[in-house]
C-alpha positions as CSV (number, residue, x, y, z in Angstrom):
1,M,37.2,-2.1,47.4
2,K,39.5,-2.5,44.7
3,I,40.8,-0.4,41.9
4,T,41.5,-2.7,38.8
5,Q,42.6,-0.5,36.0
6,V,43.2,2.7,35.1
7,S,43.1,4.5,31.8
8,L,45.1,7.8,30.9
9,T,44.8,9.8,27.2
10,N,46.8,13.4,26.9
11,F,47.8,13.0,30.3
12,R,51.4,13.8,30.6
13,S,53.7,11.6,28.6
14,F,50.8,9.6,27.8
15,K,48.5,10.7,24.6
16,D,46.6,7.9,22.6
17,T,44.8,6.1,25.3
18,Q,46.4,3.6,27.0
19,V,45.0,1.0,29.7
20,I,46.9,-0.2,32.9
21,D,45.5,-3.2,34.3
22,L,45.8,-3.1,38.0
23,A,46.6,-6.9,40.0
24,P,47.2,-7.3,43.7
25,V,50.5,-6.6,42.7
26,T,51.8,-4.6,39.6
27,L,54.9,-4.0,38.8
28,M,56.1,-0.8,35.6
29,F,59.3,-1.0,33.8
30,G,60.5,1.1,31.3
31,P,62.9,3.5,30.4
32,N,63.8,6.9,33.4
33,S,60.9,9.6,32.3
34,A,58.9,7.1,30.4
35,G,55.9,8.5,32.3
36,K,55.8,5.4,35.2
37,S,55.2,7.8,37.9
38,S,52.4,9.9,35.8
39,I,50.4,6.8,37.1
40,F,50.4,8.2,40.2
41,S,50.1,11.2,39.4
42,A,46.7,11.0,37.7
43,L,45.6,9.2,40.9
44,F,46.2,11.3,43.0
45,Y,45.1,14.5,40.7
46,I,41.8,12.3,40.5
47,Q,41.5,12.5,43.9
48,Q,42.4,16.2,44.5
49,I,39.5,17.2,42.4
50,L,37.2,14.9,44.2
51,D,38.2,16.1,47.6
52,K,39.1,19.6,46.9
53,K,37.2,20.7,43.6
54,Q,40.9,21.3,41.9
55,C,41.4,20.9,38.6
56,D,44.3,23.4,38.4
57,P,46.5,22.6,41.4
58,M,50.1,24.0,41.4
59,Y,50.6,20.7,43.6
60,I,49.6,17.4,44.3
61,D,48.8,17.2,48.1
62,A,48.9,13.8,48.6
63,L,52.0,13.3,47.4
64,N,53.6,15.9,49.8
65,K,52.9,18.8,47.5
66,K,55.0,18.0,45.1
67,Y,54.6,20.4,42.1
68,V,52.7,19.6,38.7
69,G,52.8,23.2,37.4
70,G,48.9,23.1,36.3
71,F,46.3,21.7,33.9
72,K,48.7,23.1,31.5
73,N,51.7,20.9,32.7
74,L,49.2,18.2,33.3
75,V,48.2,18.0,29.9
76,H,49.6,16.4,26.8
77,K,52.3,17.9,25.0
78,R,50.8,21.5,27.2
79,D,48.3,22.5,23.9
80,L,45.6,23.5,25.8
81,D,43.1,22.4,22.7
82,S,43.4,18.6,24.1
83,V,41.4,17.4,26.4
84,I,42.4,15.0,29.7
85,K,40.8,11.9,30.1
86,I,41.4,9.8,32.8
87,K,39.1,6.7,33.8
88,I,39.1,4.4,37.0
89,K,37.5,0.8,37.8
90,Y,37.0,-0.6,40.7
91,E,35.9,-3.3,42.0
92,L,33.1,-3.3,45.1
93,G,34.0,-6.7,47.0
94,A,31.9,-7.9,50.3
95,K,32.2,-5.1,52.5
96,P,29.4,-2.4,51.9
97,S,29.4,0.2,49.3
98,R,28.1,3.7,49.4
99,S,24.3,3.9,48.6
100,Y,21.6,7.0,48.4
101,T,18.4,4.8,48.1
102,Y,17.3,5.7,51.9
103,L,13.6,6.6,51.4
104,Y,12.2,3.7,48.5
105,P,12.4,1.0,51.2
106,L,9.5,3.7,53.1
107,I,7.8,4.5,50.3
108,E,7.9,2.0,48.7
109,K,4.5,0.3,49.0
110,D,2.8,3.6,47.7
111,L,4.4,3.3,44.4
112,D,3.6,1.7,41.1
113,I,7.6,1.3,40.0
114,K,10.1,-1.1,42.2
115,L,13.1,-0.2,42.3
116,E,16.2,-0.9,43.8
117,S,20.3,0.1,44.6
118,P,22.1,-0.3,41.4
119,V,25.4,0.5,42.9
120,K,24.2,-2.3,45.5
121,K,23.8,-4.8,42.9
122,A,26.7,-3.7,41.2
123,I,29.9,-5.5,40.8
124,S,32.4,-3.3,39.1
125,I,32.1,0.4,39.0
126,S,34.1,2.7,36.3
127,T,34.1,6.4,36.3
128,E,35.9,8.5,33.5
129,F,36.8,12.2,34.0
130,E,36.7,14.8,30.9
131,I,39.3,17.4,32.1
132,A,38.9,20.6,29.5
133,W,40.3,23.9,29.8
134,S,38.3,26.8,29.2
135,K,39.3,29.8,27.3
136,T,36.1,32.1,28.3
137,N,36.9,31.4,31.8
138,N,40.8,30.9,31.9
139,K,40.3,27.5,34.1
140,A,40.6,23.9,33.6
141,Y,36.9,22.0,34.8
142,I,35.0,19.2,34.3
143,K,33.6,18.9,30.9
144,T,32.2,15.2,31.0
145,Y,31.7,12.9,33.6
146,T,30.5,9.2,32.8
147,V,29.8,6.5,35.3
148,E,29.7,2.6,33.8
149,L,28.4,-0.5,35.7
150,D,29.9,-3.8,35.4
151,D,31.4,-2.1,31.9
152,S,28.2,-0.8,30.8
153,K,27.8,2.8,30.0
154,I,24.9,4.3,32.7
155,A,24.8,7.9,32.8
156,T,26.6,11.2,31.8
157,I,27.6,14.6,32.7
158,E,28.1,17.0,30.3
159,S,29.5,20.9,30.9
160,E,29.8,23.5,28.8
161,D,32.6,26.0,29.6
162,G,32.5,24.5,33.8
163,S,28.9,26.9,34.3
164,K,26.2,25.0,34.1
165,A,25.8,21.1,34.3
166,S,23.2,18.6,32.5
167,I,22.5,14.6,32.9
168,T,22.5,14.6,29.2
169,F,22.4,10.4,28.8
170,L,20.9,7.5,30.7
171,N,20.9,3.9,30.1
172,Y,17.4,3.1,30.2
173,I,17.5,-0.3,29.5
174,H,21.4,-0.7,31.8
175,P,19.6,-3.7,33.6
176,L,20.6,-2.0,37.0
177,L,18.3,0.5,35.9
178,L,15.4,-1.6,34.9
179,P,12.3,-1.8,37.8
180,A,12.2,-5.0,39.4
181,N,8.4,-5.0,37.7
182,H,9.4,-4.6,34.1
183,D,8.7,-7.7,33.1
184,E,4.9,-7.3,34.2
185,W,4.6,-3.5,32.7
186,L,5.6,-5.4,29.7
187,R,2.7,-7.2,29.9
188,T,0.8,-4.6,30.4
189,Q,2.0,-2.8,27.7
190,E,1.6,-5.5,25.2
191,A,-2.1,-6.6,26.3
192,S,-3.2,-2.9,26.1
193,K,-2.0,-3.1,22.2
194,A,0.3,0.3,22.8
195,K,2.9,0.6,20.8
196,L,6.5,-0.7,22.1
197,H,9.8,0.5,22.0
198,Y,11.8,-0.8,19.5
199,Y,14.3,-2.2,21.9
200,N,11.1,-3.7,24.2
201,Q,10.0,-6.5,21.0
202,L,13.4,-7.9,21.7
203,E,12.3,-8.9,24.9
204,V,8.1,-9.5,23.7
205,Y,8.6,-11.3,20.3
206,G,12.7,-12.3,19.9
207,N,13.2,-9.2,17.3
208,D,16.3,-7.6,17.7
209,V,15.8,-5.1,15.1
210,Y,15.9,-1.3,14.7
211,A,13.0,0.3,12.0
212,P,13.2,-3.5,10.7
213,P,13.4,-3.3,6.7
214,E,10.0,-5.2,4.4
215,D,11.7,-8.1,4.0
216,D,13.3,-8.7,7.3
217,G,10.7,-11.1,8.3
218,K,12.4,-13.7,5.7
219,D,15.2,-13.0,7.5
220,I,13.5,-14.0,11.2
221,F,12.3,-17.7,9.5
222,E,16.5,-17.5,8.0
223,K,17.1,-17.5,11.8
224,L,14.5,-20.2,12.5
225,G,16.4,-22.4,10.0
226,I,12.8,-22.1,8.3
227,T,13.9,-23.0,4.8
228,A,10.7,-23.3,3.0
229,V,9.4,-20.0,3.4
230,E,10.5,-18.9,-0.1
231,D,9.0,-15.1,-0.6
232,L,7.4,-12.8,2.3
233,S,6.4,-9.2,1.5
234,F,3.2,-6.8,3.4
235,E,1.1,-5.3,2.0
236,E,-0.7,-1.7,3.6
237,T,-4.0,-2.5,4.0
238,P,-6.8,-0.5,6.2
239,N,-5.9,-2.6,9.0
240,G,-2.2,-2.2,8.9
241,K,-0.1,-4.4,7.1
242,K,-1.0,-7.8,5.9
243,A,2.3,-10.6,5.1
244,V,1.9,-12.3,1.9
245,V,4.3,-15.3,1.8
246,S,4.6,-18.9,-0.6
247,L,5.7,-21.5,0.5
248,D,8.6,-24.5,-1.4
249,A,6.2,-27.2,-1.0
250,S,9.3,-29.5,-1.2
251,K,11.1,-28.0,1.6
252,V,7.8,-28.3,3.9
253,K,8.8,-31.4,5.4
254,E,12.0,-30.9,6.4
255,D,10.7,-27.8,8.3
256,Y,8.9,-29.6,10.4
257,K,10.9,-32.1,11.4
258,K,13.7,-29.3,12.8
259,I,10.6,-28.0,15.1
260,F,8.5,-30.6,16.1
261,G,11.3,-33.5,16.1
262,D,9.3,-36.9,15.2
263,I,6.2,-35.7,15.6
264,P,3.8,-37.0,12.8
265,Y,3.0,-34.5,10.1
266,D,0.7,-32.3,10.4
267,E,0.1,-29.9,8.2
268,E,-2.3,-27.8,9.8
269,K,0.2,-27.4,12.9
270,Y,2.8,-26.7,10.3
271,Q,0.7,-23.7,9.0
272,L,-0.4,-22.4,12.4
273,Y,3.3,-22.4,13.8
274,I,3.7,-20.1,10.2
275,S,1.1,-17.7,10.7
276,E,1.7,-17.2,14.5
277,T,5.1,-16.6,13.6
278,I,4.3,-14.0,10.9
279,T,1.6,-12.7,13.3
280,N,4.8,-11.5,15.7
281,I,6.4,-10.2,12.4
282,L,3.6,-7.6,11.6
283,K,3.1,-6.8,15.6
284,S,6.8,-5.9,15.6
285,I,6.2,-3.8,13.0
286,N,3.1,-1.9,13.2
287,L,3.2,-1.7,16.9
288,C,6.8,-0.5,17.6
289,S,8.5,3.0,17.6
290,D,11.4,4.7,19.2
291,D,9.2,8.0,20.3
292,V,7.9,6.2,23.4
293,Y,8.8,5.1,26.4
294,V,11.3,2.0,26.7
295,S,10.0,1.0,30.8
296,T,8.0,2.8,33.8
297,L,11.3,4.5,34.9
298,H,11.5,6.4,31.7
299,E,8.0,7.4,31.1
300,L,8.6,8.9,35.1
301,I,11.3,10.7,34.4
302,N,10.6,11.8,31.0
303,S,6.8,13.0,31.7
304,S,7.1,16.4,32.2
305,E,4.8,18.6,30.3
306,W,6.2,21.6,30.5
307,E,9.8,20.3,29.5
308,K,9.0,18.5,26.2
309,D,10.7,21.4,23.5
310,K,14.0,19.7,25.6
311,Y,14.0,16.7,24.3
312,I,16.8,15.4,22.9
313,K,17.3,11.5,21.2
314,I,20.4,9.6,23.2
315,Q,21.8,6.4,21.8
316,A,22.4,3.5,24.8
317,H,22.2,0.0,22.7
318,H,23.4,-0.8,19.0
319,E,21.0,1.8,17.2
320,Y,18.4,2.2,20.3
321,D,17.1,5.7,20.7
322,F,15.3,6.8,23.7
323,L,14.1,10.2,24.1
324,H,16.0,12.1,27.6
325,N,14.4,15.4,29.3
326,P,18.0,16.8,30.1
327,I,18.0,17.2,33.8
328,E,20.3,20.3,35.2
329,V,22.4,19.6,37.7
330,F,22.7,22.5,40.4
331,D,25.4,23.7,42.7
332,V,28.4,22.2,40.5
333,K,30.5,25.4,41.8
334,D,32.2,26.2,38.5
335,I,33.4,22.8,38.3
336,G,31.8,21.8,35.6
337,A,30.1,18.0,35.3
338,L,31.2,16.6,38.5
339,P,28.3,16.6,41.2
340,P,28.8,17.3,44.8
341,L,30.1,14.3,46.6
342,G,28.2,13.1,50.2
343,R,25.0,14.4,49.5
344,K,21.8,13.4,47.5
345,L,22.1,15.2,43.7
346,F,20.5,18.4,43.7
347,N,18.5,18.4,40.2
348,S,15.8,20.4,38.1
349,L,13.7,17.5,37.9
350,D,10.1,18.0,39.4
351,L,7.7,15.6,39.3
352,D,3.7,16.3,39.9
353,D,4.3,13.0,42.7
354,V,7.1,14.0,45.8
355,K,7.4,10.7,46.5
356,K,8.2,10.1,42.7
357,S,10.6,13.2,42.6
358,E,12.3,11.7,45.5
359,I,13.2,8.0,44.8
360,V,13.7,9.6,41.5
361,S,16.6,12.0,43.5
362,E,17.7,9.3,45.0
363,L,18.5,6.6,41.6
364,L,20.2,9.3,40.5
365,S,22.3,10.3,42.8
366,D,23.2,6.3,43.5
367,V,24.0,6.3,39.8
368,L,26.1,9.6,39.5
369,V,27.5,10.4,43.3
370,A,27.7,7.2,45.5
371,P,30.5,6.2,42.9
372,L,32.5,8.9,43.5
373,D,32.1,8.7,46.9
374,N,33.1,5.2,46.9
375,L,36.7,5.8,44.4
376,L,37.2,9.0,47.1
377,A,37.5,6.8,49.6
378,I,39.7,4.0,48.2
379,L,41.7,6.8,46.9
380,K,42.4,8.5,50.8
381,K,42.9,5.3,51.8
382,S,45.8,4.6,49.1
383,I,49.6,5.8,49.7
384,S,52.5,6.8,47.5
385,I,56.4,6.4,49.0
386,G,58.4,8.7,46.9
387,P,61.8,8.2,45.5
388,I,63.8,9.5,48.3
389,R,62.4,9.0,51.9
390,K,63.7,10.5,54.7
391,I,66.3,9.3,56.7
392,I,65.4,10.6,60.9
393,D,67.9,11.6,63.3
394,A,68.2,11.9,67.1
395,N,66.1,14.9,66.9
396,Y,63.1,13.3,64.7
397,Q,59.7,14.4,66.6
398,P,56.9,11.7,65.5
399,L,54.4,13.3,64.2
400,P,51.3,13.8,66.3
401,Y,48.8,12.6,63.4
402,I,49.9,10.9,60.7
403,E,48.3,12.6,57.3
404,Q,48.3,10.8,53.8
405,K,51.0,13.1,52.4
406,D,53.5,12.1,55.0
407,W,54.2,8.7,53.3
408,F,55.5,10.2,50.2
409,D,58.9,11.0,52.2
410,G,58.4,8.2,54.7
411,S,58.0,10.5,57.3
412,A,55.0,8.6,58.3
413,A,55.8,5.2,58.6
414,W,59.1,6.4,61.5
415,S,56.0,8.1,63.2
416,Y,53.3,5.1,62.6
417,L,55.9,2.6,64.9
418,E,56.0,4.9,67.8
419,K,52.0,4.8,67.7
420,A,52.0,0.4,66.2
421,D,50.8,-1.9,68.6
422,L,52.6,-5.2,69.7
423,D,50.7,-7.4,66.8
424,T,51.8,-4.8,64.3
425,L,55.5,-4.4,65.7
426,K,56.2,-8.0,65.4
427,K,55.0,-8.8,62.2
428,I,57.4,-5.8,61.3
429,N,60.0,-7.2,63.5
430,T,59.7,-11.0,61.7
431,W,60.0,-9.2,58.2
432,M,62.9,-7.0,58.8
433,S,64.6,-9.9,60.8
434,D,63.8,-13.5,59.6
435,E,66.1,-15.3,57.4
436,D,63.7,-16.8,55.1
437,K,62.2,-12.7,54.7
438,L,63.9,-9.6,53.9
439,N,66.6,-10.5,57.0
440,L,68.1,-7.2,57.1
441,G,70.6,-7.9,59.8
442,Y,68.2,-5.4,62.3
443,G,65.0,-6.3,64.1
444,I,62.5,-4.2,66.2
445,A,62.7,-4.9,70.8
446,L,61.0,-2.7,73.3
447,K,62.4,-0.5,75.0
448,E,61.9,0.5,78.7
449,V,62.0,4.7,78.4
450,Q,63.2,5.0,82.3
451,S,66.0,3.0,82.0
452,T,67.7,3.0,78.3
453,I,70.1,0.0,79.5
454,K,67.2,-2.3,79.4
455,T,66.0,-3.3,76.2
456,F,63.8,-6.7,75.6
457,N,63.2,-8.8,72.4
458,I,59.8,-7.8,71.3
459,N,58.9,-12.1,70.1
460,N,58.8,-12.3,74.4
461,A,56.4,-9.6,75.2
462,S,52.5,-10.0,74.2
463,S,49.8,-7.8,74.5
464,K,46.2,-7.8,75.7
465,I,43.4,-4.4,76.6
466,N,42.3,-4.5,80.1
467,A,39.0,-4.6,81.7
468,N,39.6,-0.6,81.6
469,N,40.5,-0.7,77.9
470,R,43.6,0.2,78.7
471,L,46.8,-2.0,76.6
472,E,48.7,-3.8,78.4
473,V,52.3,-5.2,77.2
474,K,54.2,-7.7,79.2
475,V,57.7,-8.7,78.8
476,H,58.3,-12.1,80.0
477,D,61.5,-11.7,80.4
478,N,60.9,-9.9,84.2
479,S,57.3,-9.5,84.1
480,D,57.2,-5.9,83.8
481,Y,53.5,-4.5,82.5
482,I,52.4,-1.5,80.6
483,S,49.7,-0.4,82.3
484,S,47.7,2.9,83.0
485,N,46.0,1.5,86.3
486,E,45.7,4.1,89.4
487,G,47.7,3.1,92.1
488,R,50.4,1.7,90.1
489,E,53.5,2.8,89.0
490,E,53.7,3.1,85.8
491,K,56.9,1.7,83.0
492,K,56.2,2.8,79.8
493,Y,58.4,0.8,76.3
494,H,58.5,2.2,73.0
495,Y,60.3,0.5,70.3
496,T,64.1,1.4,69.1
497,I,65.9,-1.0,66.3
498,I,68.6,-3.9,67.2
499,D,71.5,-4.4,65.7
500,K,71.1,-8.3,64.8
501,F,74.7,-9.1,65.4
502,N,76.2,-6.9,67.7
503,H,72.8,-6.6,70.4
504,I,73.1,-3.3,70.8
505,P,70.3,-0.5,70.2
506,V,70.5,1.8,66.7
507,T,69.1,4.7,65.4
508,P,67.2,5.1,62.2
509,S,70.2,6.9,60.9
510,E,72.3,4.3,61.5
511,V,71.0,1.4,59.9
512,G,72.5,2.2,56.4
513,T,70.6,4.2,53.5
514,G,69.5,1.4,52.1
515,V,67.5,-0.7,54.9
516,S,66.2,3.2,55.9
517,Q,64.2,3.8,52.4
518,L,63.0,0.4,52.7
519,M,61.6,0.8,55.9
520,P,58.9,2.7,55.2
521,L,57.5,-0.1,52.4
522,I,57.7,-2.4,55.5
523,I,55.5,-1.2,57.1
524,A,53.1,0.7,54.7
525,A,52.7,-3.4,53.3
526,V,51.8,-4.8,57.4
527,S,49.4,-1.8,58.2
528,Q,47.8,-0.1,55.3
529,E,43.9,-1.9,55.1
530,G,42.3,-0.8,52.0
531,G,43.4,1.4,48.6
532,I,46.8,1.5,46.7
533,V,50.0,1.2,48.2
534,A,52.1,3.2,45.6
535,C,56.1,3.1,45.6
536,E,58.7,4.5,43.3
537,Q,62.4,2.4,43.4
538,P,62.1,0.6,46.4
539,E,65.7,-1.4,45.5
540,L,67.5,1.6,46.0
541,H,70.5,1.1,47.8
542,L,69.9,-2.6,48.9
543,H,71.8,-5.4,47.9
544,P,70.3,-8.2,44.8
545,R,69.3,-10.6,47.9
546,I,67.1,-7.6,49.7
547,Q,65.6,-7.0,46.0
548,V,64.5,-10.6,45.9
549,A,63.0,-10.5,48.9
550,I,60.9,-7.6,48.4
551,A,58.8,-9.7,45.8
552,D,57.3,-11.9,48.9
553,L,57.4,-8.5,50.6
554,L,55.0,-7.7,48.2
555,T,52.6,-11.0,48.2
556,Q,51.3,-10.7,52.0
557,N,48.9,-8.4,52.0
558,I,47.1,-8.1,48.6
559,D,43.1,-9.3,50.1
560,N,43.7,-5.3,51.8
561,V,45.3,-3.5,48.8
562,N,46.7,-3.6,45.5
563,Y,51.0,-2.8,45.4
564,L,51.4,-0.4,42.1
565,V,55.4,-0.7,42.4
566,E,57.6,1.4,39.6
567,T,60.9,-0.2,39.9
568,H,63.8,-1.1,37.7
569,S,64.9,-4.5,39.8
570,E,65.2,-7.3,37.2
571,H,65.8,-9.9,40.5
572,L,62.3,-8.7,42.3
573,I,60.3,-9.8,39.0
574,L,62.4,-13.2,38.5
575,R,61.4,-13.7,42.4
576,L,57.8,-12.9,41.7
577,L,58.1,-15.8,38.8
578,K,60.0,-18.0,41.1
579,R,57.2,-18.1,43.1
580,I,54.0,-18.6,40.7
581,R,56.0,-21.4,39.6
582,Q,56.2,-23.0,42.7
583,H,52.7,-22.3,43.7
584,T,51.8,-24.1,40.5
585,D,53.7,-27.4,41.6
586,N,52.8,-27.2,45.3
587,E,56.2,-26.1,46.7
588,L,55.8,-22.6,47.5
589,P,57.9,-22.3,51.1
590,K,55.7,-22.7,54.4
591,G,54.6,-18.9,55.9
592,L,53.8,-17.4,52.5
593,E,51.0,-16.3,50.9
594,F,50.3,-18.1,47.3
595,I,50.1,-15.9,44.8
596,K,48.9,-17.0,41.0
597,K,49.6,-15.7,37.7
598,S,46.4,-13.4,37.6
599,D,47.8,-11.3,41.1
600,V,50.4,-10.1,38.9
601,A,50.7,-7.7,36.7
602,I,53.8,-6.5,34.7
603,I,53.8,-3.4,32.9
604,Y,56.5,-2.2,30.5
605,L,56.2,2.0,29.7
606,E,57.7,2.5,26.2
607,P,57.8,5.7,24.9
608,T,57.3,6.7,21.5
609,E,56.6,10.0,18.9
610,N,53.2,9.6,19.4
611,G,53.6,8.9,23.3
612,V,53.7,6.5,26.1
613,I,53.1,3.0,25.3
614,A,51.8,0.6,28.1
615,N,52.4,-2.7,27.0
616,K,51.3,-5.8,29.6
617,I,53.6,-8.7,29.8
618,G,51.9,-11.8,30.0
619,I,52.6,-14.5,32.3
620,T,52.2,-18.4,32.0
621,E,51.2,-20.7,35.0
622,D,55.1,-21.9,35.0
623,G,55.8,-18.4,35.7
624,E,57.4,-17.6,32.3
625,F,56.8,-14.6,30.3
626,T,54.4,-15.0,27.0
627,D,56.4,-12.0,25.3
628,N,59.7,-10.4,24.8
629,W,60.1,-7.4,26.5
630,P,60.2,-4.6,24.3
631,H,63.4,-3.4,22.8
632,G,65.6,-6.2,24.9
633,F,65.1,-4.3,28.2
634,F,66.9,-6.1,30.7
635,S,68.7,-7.7,28.0
636,E,71.9,-5.9,29.5
637,R,73.2,-8.9,31.7
638,R,73.2,-11.2,28.4
639,Q,75.0,-8.6,26.5
640,E,78.0,-8.0,29.2
641,L,78.2,-12.2,28.9
642,M,79.1,-12.8,25.4
């Protein structure tokens, strides 16, 4: 699962809605204080809401307790009358996602409605949160929570002042909410001469209208290319409406050929066609209403007699209205429209049939809770590496447990090295030391704990899991083993950083500020298995040659993670454009994963009087920009050379 889009409204420096499309590698440029880090803050603010129910946090936990000052400092211009809107879209991918349809497969045979998990069938999910300030209760709360599946709105929960919440919208005609036996139900409705919902006439009669006017039938003929119908009107009779039609005889044969091709003209056949079309028009007019059920699910949810007085009409498609019985959501714990995560939705729906009540509750949970569970899982796997990373000294003690927040100051990276397996250490060493990678002048080696003089090249070591499920590391230079087998002397090794030019081990504080600042990104790029890897200014204190090579690092784990990088480095973007061009021309150097233009998003954030504007800079297959940089960003070099 990957986040593919973030939309922000009234959040910090963002006022009007700005949509930021995230690619596997997304670079954000812009002047200082333009709002680049606000995107990081928005993502982890939503995580804190989902995980800890905090709409008004003083600190963002995932950013190592970064101070944000609560809702009043997060809402645009500190206007408590404004509503923050944050929308996050993600793709589900091939891995199974969370679903709540547990009971239905067990009782499916006992029911007359065939339902399937909407979340399991969806390709993409969007969750939108409206966060408001309640002056009555003096707190921030979720005013509205909306879910879209495959870019179509499917459900909304609303709350007033955070105390109560109700499902006020369900898109009963969403393809993922229509029962699997919907066509069969429609045929039954038609055969029984029951009134059809206006929307259903689209499927039954092909007439996509809402409350058709008296002369709409003529329009239908025109859409079919039939020009001979000169006039069509409807008269009221005791048996319903009657059609009165007049034809232009000079156009009949021309129309006949359009309908039947080269079949010889048959007046009876033509008249039958006109008659059947008029019959369908009459059916669509006489047998349609917006006060009837559109599907068996619609009927099931809204059939409780005791709630009829609470019906409202909701609009879901064009102008089609649907009767809807608002369903109260319980246990919102004063946070408003956000349902509890990790369990089925506790709601007011009480159907006569216990089995049907359970499966509808499961379906509502699948639509409203599962998207939150999935989003939280993505965000918890995500990390943010801040602008100033820790440089550890000789007194540094590895963290016993690495937490998400520990990545912000880089300390998680150094602790991860102590726990990393041999294959991961080799990958880190390759990126640090190889001439066609970052070529930092440093690498990773193994050092024997009991004899700090002995240091071994990590590329001369190999590892395996033994019969006792223990990791064994073999150093080929002298055949020493790390092992936990009883009765055998155990030799312990851990990593050390090696100065390649002087062939001596060095401490992290001796490698230089630039290298130590880059190490957390190197380790995260190699080790992370999901979510977003966000990093602020990875190029700090680094030579331009290394800044260029960072671009290659960012393209190597994109099947698992998204990179979201705030940067001012022109060198970094130039290398990415070069790799796109080389992929197009089949000239990409060996050892690098290919990258195409759709894998890269370049976002320029432009501050204005009405808030930040997010401009996406287009890229061609040849690695060229399709747009100019706003206000001459990156034009300084040209100006200085003139």
